[in-house]
N, C-alpha and C positions, 0 to 999 in steps of 0.2 A: 759582605760574609755567606758563602754558599752553605744552602741547605739540603740534605740527601734524607729520601723518606724510602723508609723498607718497608714494603709489607709482603707478612710471611704470614700466607693461606693458606688452610688442609678443611677435609670436608666437617668438621667442628668448629675448627677457630677460627678468627682474624685478629693477628697482632700487626700493630702499627709502632713502627719507633722514629721522630723525628733526631735526627745527625746533623749539628753544629761545631764545625771545627774538633772532627773526629769524639767529641761527646754529644751519650745522648740525653734529649732533652724534654723528652716527651714520650710516654707509653700510651698508646689505646689499644683493648683489646674486647671483643665483642665474639659472643661465643652462638652458636645456633641455634641451642636448645632455650638461651636467654633471652634470644628477640624479641621484645615486645611489643604490643600489636597498636602503641597509641601512634596514631598519625594516618594510621592505613586507613583507605578509603573503599568503602564494599557497596555494592546495590543488594541489597534489602530487600527481603519479604516480611512483612508485617505479618504477624505469629498470633498476636493477640493486644485488645484494645483494652486498657484497664482505666474507664472514665473516674472511679472512685478515687485512683493515685493519680490521675491525668501522668498517665505515662502508658507506655507501650512496650510490650517484649518483639524483640526481629529479630530472627532469622538470617546470621549472615554467614552461613556455614561453620561456625564454630560448634563445638561439644555441646554449650549452654548457648540460649538466646540471649544476645544483648540488652540491654536498658535507653529508652530515649523515652527523655520528660518531656514533659510540654514547654521548658523554661530553654530545652533547647534543642527547638524545632527553627529555625531563622525562618523570618520575613521580611524584606526588602524595607528600608526604613529611609529615611534620608537623615540620622543624625549622622554626627562624626564620629568614625570608631578608630580611636589614636589604641599603639599598645602598651595599654597599662596594666599587663600583668609581667611586666619587667622580664619578660622571658626572650628577649630580643638574641640574647646573645647564643643562645639553646640554635643545634643542628634540624630538630626535630618541629613538623610543622605545628602551628601556636594556633589555636581557636579559641576567636573572639565569644564569649557567654554573650547573646544578644538578651535583651530583654524580653519577658516572658508572654509570649501572646496572649491576648485577652479573647481569642478564639478557643472551646475548649476542643481538647484533646480528637474526640469523638465524632468534631465537623471538620479536622483535617486529615485523618487518618485512616483507614477501613481493613479488616482483616484479608490478606491477600495480595495488600498492595507493594508494591514494587517502590525503593525508596531509595537514592543515594544517602551514604552517611558516613561519619569519621570515625573513628573510635578515637574518646579524648580524657577517657583512663583505662586500663587494662584488667583483666579480669582478676580478682583476687579471692581466693579461696574459693564458697558456693555461691558467691554473686557474678556476674557475667560482667559483658564489658559493656561500658558507658558511652553513649553516642549523642552525637551533635549532627544535624545535616546542615551545619554552615561550615563549608568545605572551604581548607586557608592547606595554599603549598609553598613548603619553605624554600626561597632561594639563600646564595649567598648573602647578597645585600636587602634582597625583599621578600616581602610576603605575600605572595597570591593570594585574593579573594573573589573568585566567579560570579560570586553573587552579589556582592559587592560595587559600590561607584566612587568610593573616598577615595584619597590618598592619603594615608595620617603618619604622622612621625613618632619613631620612637622618643615616650617621654626622656629617653635618656640623656635624649641631643634638646639642652635646657635653652639657649637662648634664640628668640623667637625668629630672629634674623635671618641664623642658620635654618631652621625649619623650614621656614618660605621660601630657603635657598633651594631646598633640596627639596620641597616638593612641586616647584617651581621646572624643575630642574628633570626629576621623573616625568613630572606632564607632558615635556617637550617631548622629552624620550620616546613616547605613547604612541601605536600607530594610531592614525585615523579614526580605526573601525575600530579600537578596545572596548571589548565590556569586559569590567571588573575592575576591582578597586586592590590597592596594595600600601601593603604597612613596608615602611623605611626603615630597616633595624640600623643599631649605632654607626658597623661596619661602614654601613655607606656613606658617612661623614666624609673618609680621605680615598672616596670611590671615585676614578676618574666614570667620562660618560660613557667611555666604550666598555666599561667592568658592568656597568648600571646598564647597557642597552644589551651587554653577551647574560646578562641575571632576567632582564624580562624577557628575552629568547627563548632560554633555559625554561621557564616558569610557562609559558604559553606554549611551549614543544607538552613538555608534561601534560598538561591541562587539555591541551587537545587528543593526547590516546589517555585519557580518563573518560571524556566525553564519548570519543570512536566506542571506547568499551560498554560501557553505560546501553550503548541503542542499540549494540550488538550481541550482547552475551547475555544471559537468563540469569534470574536470583534466584536466591544467593550464590552470588561471585567476587572473587576479591579486584578491585578495580586499579588501585593503586599502593603498593607501598612501600616504606620510607627506603631511601637508600639506607643500602649495608656499610658497611665500614670502610670499605675498598674504594666506595664511591663515593662518598662522602669527604675522603680524603680529598679525592678532585675536583671536589666542588666547593671545599671549604677552607684548605690546608695551603694548597699550592698558591707560592705567591713569583714575585719577581724574585724574588731569589733563592729558589727552590733550583737545584741543579738538576738534581734528576728524581725519578720517581723509580723503586729498584722493585719486581714484584717474583718472587719464587717459584711462580706455579705458571706454566707456558699457558694454560685451557685459560686461568683467569687473568693472567696476562693481554690474552684475545680479547673477552669480553671487558676488559676495563680500556681498552683500546676502541671500540665499538663503542661502549657507553662514550669515552671522549671526544669521537667523532662526532657524534650525534649533539651531544650539549655539554661538551668544555673541551674543544677542538685547539685550544691553547698549550693546553698541555703534551698535548700530543707528542710535540719531540724529545719531551723530560720521560714518557715512559720507556723503560730497560726492562727488558726477560734477563732475572738473574739465573746465569747455570751451571753457576759453582758447584764443585765439588764437595768443598765445606758448606755445613747448611749459613743462610743469610744472617740470622741472629750471632751465628758464632764469629762470623766473618768479623764483624764490626760489632763485638765484646757485648751486645745486647744483652744476650743469657745472662751473665754475669753482672751486668749493672741491675736486671729484674731482681735476680736474687739479693744483689746489698737494698734493694730497695724497701723490700719485706725487714730486714733492720732493724732496730731501733738503732743503733750505735752507726753514724756515718762518719768516716775518718777525712779530715783537713789534709790538704797537702802539707801545712806549716807543724805538723803534729797537734794541733789542736782537735776535736770532734764535737759531733751533735749527740745529741739521745731525742729522737723522736717519738713522744707519746700520744696514741691516738685513741681517743673513747668516745664512747657518747656521747659527750656533752662538747667534748670540743681537743684541739688537739695542742699540745706544752711544747715546743722544742731548746732545749736547753744547751747553750754554749758554753765551753769547757778548752782551757789551754791546753791541758793534755802536756805533750812534752816539749813544747813550743817554748824556744827561750833566745828567740832570733832578735829578740827589738835593744832598742840600746840602753835603755830599762825596763821597768814593770808595765808603767803606765804604754809603753810603746808597745811591749808585745802584746798586750789587752786589745792596742786600737788595730794593729794589722789581722789580729785575731779573728777580731768582731768585723773586718772589714772581707776577710776568709771567706767565712762564714756569712755574711749579707747574698753575697750571688751563690752559695753553695744551697740556704737556704731557699732560696726563688726557685731553683733547680729541682728541690726535692719536691717540692709544692709542688710543679708539673709534674715532675715522673711520679710521683705514688698518687695524684689527684686527692690534695687535701682539701674540704672545704669545710666552710661553717667556722665557728670562731674560732682562730686560732692566736696562741702566745709565745711571746718569743721572748728567753728570757738569754740577754748577750749578759755579756762578764761586767762586770760593772765598771763603769766609767767616769771619772770625778771633773774632766777636762769636758765644759760643755759643747767646744768645737769639734771634740775629737765623735760626739754624740750626735752632733747634727748632721756631720760626714757621715758616718756609719746611719742614718735613715736616710740619708738624700743616695747614696749608694745600696742600699737595698728597695727602694722606689725604683731608682733604675733597671735595675735587674727584677724587678718583678713589672717594668715595662713592657715585654714582649710576648706575656701571661697572657693569651688566649682570652680566659675567663676575667670577670670583673674581680677587683681587689681592692680594698679601701682599707689603710693603715692610720693608724693615730701614732701619736706622738711617745715617748719615751714616760711612762706615767710617774709618780712620785715613789713608789717600789722598783724602780728602773727597768720595767716591762714595757714589750709592745704591742698594745692588742692589733691584731689586724683581724678580715675576715673576707674569704673567699666564697665565690658562690659555687652552689652546688650542683652542677652541670649534669653529672654519672658518678656513681660507684669507685668511692677508691679503688685503687691497684691491690689492697690484701684487703677489700670484701669482695671482690673479683676472685682472684689468686685463694684464699684463705678462709677457716672456718675457726671457731671457737674452740681451744682446748679442752678438749673432755675430762681430761685430767684437772687442770687447774680452773675450768670456766669462767675462763678470759680472766683473772686475778695475777696471772704471770707470775706465778710462785704456788708451789706446794706446799705442806706439812713437811718434816723433817722424819725421817726412819725413825728417830729416839721419841717424838711425838707421837706417832701412832703405837710404839709401842706401848709407851704409858696411858696411850687410848684404850689400849686391848686389854689392858691390867685394868685396869676401872670396871670394863665393861665384864670380864669375867667375875670380881668382887661381887658384879650387880646381878649375875644370873646365880653365882652360886645363894643368895640370898636366896633367891625366886623357888630354884631346881634342886634338883637331888643326882643329877645323871651319873655314870658308873665313869665315865670321862668327858673331859675338855678339851675340842681339836680346834687350833689356831689355822685357821689359812691364810694364809696373807702371801706381799711378795716376798722375790728371793731377798730386798738389804734388809727388809725386817727382821726376815727369818733369822739372817745372820748376825744379825745383832743381836737376839734371844739366844743365839748359840754363842754368842760370844759375851759382849759386855755387860746383856742386861741379864746373862746365866743364873747370877748368883739371884738376882730379883725373882726371878721367875720361879724358881726354886723353893724362895723362901716363901709367895703366895702359895702354889702346890699344897708345901705344907700348914700353912696357917686356913684352907679353905679346905683341905682334906680329900683332894682329889687329883686324880694323876692329870699331867697337860700335855700334849703330844703337839709337835709343831708338823704343819705340811705348806711346803709350797707349790704357789699358783702363778706358774709363769706367765698369764694370760691379765692376772692381775697389777694394775699400778700403785706407787708406792700409796696410798691414802685407801687404797680399798682392802677391807678384808674382813672375813669373817668367823666367828665361833660359834662352832659345833657343836650340840650335846648328843653323846653317845651312852 
């Protein structure tokens, strides 16, 4: 099956779509303003050492000085450095936290000292970035630790035989003069020797560039920035089944071509500049898919549908038959709908990049064989997911619980914000409910104050109700409190918003 990768680049945003058999399978969006600093390598300058906190502030050229704790100062050791943090599926460099140094920080650092550091935590609020002096550079299958000498294996590769085989393969591929260690990521398990060798070559080139810049540039300066989305696509997403990579910007096509020529030459013959009159994403229907991926309801070809609800705690996906009546009997209809839903769910998880706990509510099936078949189909559909997924069996309530690792924000969190009207509830009070609230407010105000008149400021819908169906009740209230009540439409008010003005 041939996969096509579409890259839409503007100065403020990069969007990537993976197309397989004419359908969008994945969406990735990166905005220039929100690119994090994690993974960036700087030549910093120590501006202040704090012995009492065993910390130091480092100027790396940002608005606020960054923070370096003594526990994040790397010292050469002989201990094994396995990838214990489980982040081998991410494309950003992963920094291993070393054992805290026994030497006090004031004996290792001094004011004005130049120091190579890597950001391990972005600045938050008034806090500066957090740093480490242990540098790591992530490739597609390996993470390079230039200051170490050990070859570690991701703990997700559990069989000791496989771990030792990978370790020996990497060891044999390293050049004799190699100085530095590696962490072998999960993706390397299926990689060929040529793939591993290409990754080693890529990482050594990156480190050579960083080292040269550190020797020739003054502090503070940026030595290495984690790859942007378009570059990560060439490094991480392209595989044997990738037929083409289309970029809709001539300038960026040239930049990616130069990047690929240096670091990923195997993708060069698949890079294409899209120069069509129609926008690239319109041409392949990606814009429409983005709109659909932001909605709750997902239509199935059979007439059934999914309801996707994303909350802070978890995501729930409910399967419904809708208008599908194509089966020979009701059980057959349910079974076919659930089979189709399994593929749709797997695709929606990738499209929306949903992570964390996910609860799937398939239509109830009495037949145990049907349950096993649907679960097998779901696992098969999820097998091509780049993100780690764990699936349980059907529960006693007929639900399937699963988890999907969070590697980046979901599509909805990137493109949307909480509704200012409903504050994320997904519903607002009816105009009639607001009318009755206003009348209760008038009663409270009338008991405390003695104005000449009450004026109600509200939305058009609420005022219309007062003028029509609730006009008699409003007149009775005016007679009861003995004060005139006037109405005023505020076009900027949403349905729940109102004010009672004392005139």
